Structures are given as structure tokens and as C-alpha cells.
N, C-alpha and C positions, 0 to 999 in steps of 0.2 A: 668487673665484677657484675654481676648479675644481678637485676633489681624484680628480688620476685615480690615485692609490692606493686610491681609496676600496673598504673592504670589505676588503683584502687582509693577509696577515697575516706578515709581515718579521720573518727576526730579522739583527744585525746584530752582529759580531763586532770586538773591541775598540772599542768603541764610547763608549764613558767618555770619551773626551778626542778633539781635535785633529780629523780627518778623519773616524773613527768617528760621533763626535758628529753633527756635520752633517750625516752619513748618518742617523741614525736621527730628529734633528728634523726632517730633511724630509720623511723616508717619512711621520711622524707626522704631520705638516700635510697634508700627498698626504690624509689618508683612512686609511692604515696603522695595522695594530696591530702594535705592536716589543718585537722582547724583544732586550734593552738588554744584549748579553752582555762582559761585561772584568773580568781580572781585577786590575784597580786597583794593575798593576806600575810601576814604574820604567819607565825606557827598555830598560834592560838587561835587563829580565826578572826583575827582582829584585824581594821586597818582595809585599805582597797586601794589596788594602781594598776594600772593596765600595764604598765613598762614590762612589768616578766616577763608575758603574754606576748608584744610586737618585738621584746629583744630574741624572744623565740624563730618569732616567724619571719625576724629580717636578717637570721645564722641563715637558715633553711633558705631564705631567696638568696641568700650569698654565692650557696654552692650550686645555685640551677632549680631550687625546689620548689614545691608550689604550698607555700600556706596563708593563710587567715589565721585572725584574732580573733577572739571571744570572751566578753566577760560576763554570759550569764551567770548565776547562780544554780548549779545542779542542784541542789537539793530543793530549789523553789519548784511548783509545779509547770508554770507558766516559762519560767529559767529555761528548764529543761525543757519542754517543746521548742523554743524559739532556739537553742542549743543546736538541736536535730535536724531544725528545718533551715538553719544557716549552712551546714553540708549538701542540702538536698536543693537550695536555693542556688548555693555559689558552686560548687560543681556538680550536680546532676544527682545526686544518690547520695548514697551510704553503703558500705559496706564493711565497714569495723568498726565500733565501740569502743577506746580503751577508758574504766574508770577505775582514773587512780587519784581523784580530788582526798582529801582529807588534812584534818589539823590533830592536833594533840595537846589534853590538858592533866595532865597527868598526875595521879593525887591518889594516895591509899584510898581503900572506902569508908575506913571510919576520917576521913576528912572530906573526902570529895562532895560536892554540893551539887546540888536535882539540876543546876545550869551548868555545870561540868558535865555532868553526863548527857544531858540532852543536845547540848551543844555539836558534841564527838559522834553519838547517836545519828543525828540532825543529817549531818556531812557526809559520815562516811555511809550510811543502812541508806536513808531518805535518797543521797546524793545519788547511787549506786542503782535503785530501784525505778527514780525518775527517767534519765534519760534510758534506760533501757527500758521501760513503760511505751517511751515514744516511739526507739525507736525498731523496739516488736509489730509495735503497731501499725511501720513504715513497709514492715518486710511483711507481713502478716497480712494486708492490701493489696502489698505487689503479690502476693502465691493466688489470693480472691479473684485478681484480675490475668492469671496466666502465666504471670510473669515468673521467672525463676531466680533465687539467691544463691549466694556463696558467701556468708555473711558471717561476721565474730563479733564474737562480745571477750571480752578479758580484763577479768577484774583483780582488784586489789587486795589481795586477804593481807595474814602476814604470822609471823611465827609467834609471836604475843597473842594472838587470837585460837591458833588449831594448839600449839603446847602449855601457851599460859606465861603470864610475867608479871612479876607483883609489881604495883602501881600505877596497872593498866586497866583495870576491867571494865569502865568505859568501850577504850578504842579495843582493848584484847575480845569484846563481847560483841563488839561491831565485827569487828577483821572474820572471828568465829562463824557469825550469822552471813556476812559475804562469803565463806566457804561454804554454807549450807545452799544460799542464795544461788552460787553458784548453780553445784549440781542438781536445785530444782527448777531452774531455768533452763538446763539443758537438755532435758527432758520436755520441757513445756514447747521448746522452739524448735524440735527438729525438723516438726514437717513443716516448718517456713522456710527451711537450708540454712541455719543457724547453726554455730557452736558458740561454747561456753565452755571458757576454763580461767583457771586463777594464776595468779604468782603471788607468794608470798617472800619476797623480796629483802635479801642482807647486803646495805649499802650504806654508804657513809651519807647521811643528807642532816637539812637544818632538824628532818624530826628523831635524828637517832644519834648527832653529834653527842649530846647530854648524857645518853647511857654510856656511849664508847668510852668516852672521858673517865668515868664513875665507874667502868670495868678496866679502866685504865692500860687499854688499847692502845699500842705505839703506833705511829704512821711510819709507810711502807718506807725503805731505807732508798737511796735511789738508786737506781734502775732496777727495783726489786720489783713486782706483779703486786700493784696495787689491786685485793680482794676485795676491798669496798669499796672502788669507783663505782659508781653506778651506772656508768654508761656500760659494765658488764653484765649488766642487767636487758638492756635492749634489744641483745640479738634471739631471744627465746619468744619476748612480743611479737615482734616481726615477723618472725616464722606461723607465729602461731599466728598473724593476722592475714598471712597467703595464703594462697590455695588448696599449698601443700600438704595442708594442717586439717584439712576436709574429715579425718576418719579420727581428731580427736575431738570430744566433746568432756566435759562434768569431771574435770582432774584439775588439781589444784598441785601447783609446781614449786619446790622449793629452792632459792637459786642464789648462790652466793658464789662470788670470785668465776672460776671455771666450774662452779659443782650444781649439776641439778640435779632432784632427786623427784619421785613421786611421792607425794602425801597420801600415806593411804587411814582414809578418815576411819569417825569411830566403826567397829564393827563387835559380833556378840564374839566374848570369851567362853571362860569357862562357866559350866552350862552344869542345872540339874532339875530334875521335873517331879515332880510327888506325885505328880498328877491327880492331887486334892489340893484343898483351901491348905496353907501355912497357919499355925497358930505361930503370936509374937515373939512365945518363950521358947518355941525351937527355932530361932532361924539362930541365934546366938554362933553356935558351933558350924553351921551349913552355910553363914555369910562371910567367917571366919574364912572357911576354907576355900570358899573360892575366890575370897579376895588373896590366898596364898599361892594359889595356880596363875590367875590372871597377869600378864605382862606390866610392869611399872606402867605409868604415865613417862610419855616422851618429855627429853627434857628443852631447850629455846633451842638448840640444835636441831632438831627433829629425833634424833637417835635415842634410843630404851635403853636404859643404863644397867650396868649388866653388873 
């Protein structure tokens, strides 16, 4: 097997379980030296344990890979800085940052508390920004010193954010924000040799198992391809982390099972221009006509209903 990430240094946040674990293991299999970051919290963000990250590190070392564990809080400014510096200090640099850490506190808007809102926004949005900011500063300083970068940031968005899902206003808002952050960061960091992309994954994890049970999703039969195995998401992350992906940036990819699609973001649809200010009482038929001509919003599968 060719190792497309040979010699690269990668950080994966939220890598102790689920999709993040798969990312870390696949990056190591592809030759990267990996910092496995995880707080070992429950799905709702409570608790703390070093064991999940250490288990992944042990598994990576078991097949001859190189990895260290890190237990810093990625949503804490100083903790995010320590995380980035741990890769630089241990492995001599940083090439790849995978912002994957997240929690869930699902609730419909009418029942959601401000604490449930703030906790989810903090981990997802602040926990994506803070490590990115520290890594971007490192790559900017290298550029100013005359060094070159071939660096990657890979963020975790979600169909709940870019398409919308009932009961996940906090999580979905954070994930939609991460999609926009990805596009903006790709433009801002291109001069430093950094590409920025995001994944909207579909897989069975602690964060999705309740949703899948509620929808009556049946487990695969023996011998069948398990489309919801989180390992299915890891190969595209490894490819995006590799030098081969240098021309791809500012994109969000839907990934489920063996399916990969490019999420096409907001764009202007049907248009009318009066070339003058509208009166409120004349807008009724105008807006209704525009809406009738516009495509419907995509469903959770990313497809526009017909």
C-alpha cells in the first residue's frame, strides 16, 4: 500500500472515538505522525478521561505507526495553543489539522436552554476557530521567514447544518457556521500554502445512534457492506490531508458509505430587479412568484426534492 501521507504531521481533535478515531488511524496507516486529541467526554460534553485517546495511540503504535495523545480542550484558547505546539515540539512541525471535536445537546428550540446552546456552539465553533488560529499563525510565520507550506485544514460540518434537522438548532447552526468558516478560511490562508475543506459525514457513532434508532435504521446483515461504518469516511480525509489534494480548497464534501458528493452552497436563484425601491404592499405577488420558481431546500440526504 502506498502511504500518501508519508512524513506528514497531523492533529486530529475528538479522535478518541467514532469518526475521529477512524481519521487518526487512517492518517497513521498512510504514514502520518498523529497527535490524537480527545478529552474523553460523554456525548453531551460532560466527564473527562484520558483513556480513549491513549487507546487510539496504543492501536496506532501496535501496527507500527507514530502517535501521541493530547488532552487539551480545543475550545480553550490556551489549550488550543498547547495542542498545536505539542505537534511542533514532538514532531518538528505541523502539516495537517483535522478539526473534528464535537458534542450534542439536542433539544427543540422551545425547550432548549441557553446552557445547551452555549455548550454546543463553544465546542464546535470556538473549538474549530481556536486550533485553526494557532495553526494559521504558525504557517504564516513560516511564510514570513521564507519557508513554504503544503498544509491542510479539514473541518467537520454536518448535513444537520447545511441542510437542517429538527431538534438540532444549536448543533446545526454550529455546523453551518463551520461550513462558512471553511470557505472564508480557504480564501484567507491560501497565500500561506494552506488549503481548507470540510466533511459532512454520515456514519454510525455515539452522536448519531439515537437518531438512527428513531428512524428505524436496521443494522447491516452479515456479509453486507456497512454503509454507516465510520471507517468509510476516513479515506477522503487522508486524501485531503495528502500532497495530492493541493488544488482542492474551500469545499464541503458529503460522505456516506461509498458515496461522495460536493455540497453546493447558497447561491442566488430567481431574481427580479425593479431598478427602484419597492413598496411593501406591492411585494406580495413578486415574492410569491420568486419562491415558486426557486428550487426547494435540500433534504437531509443533500438532494433537492422533485
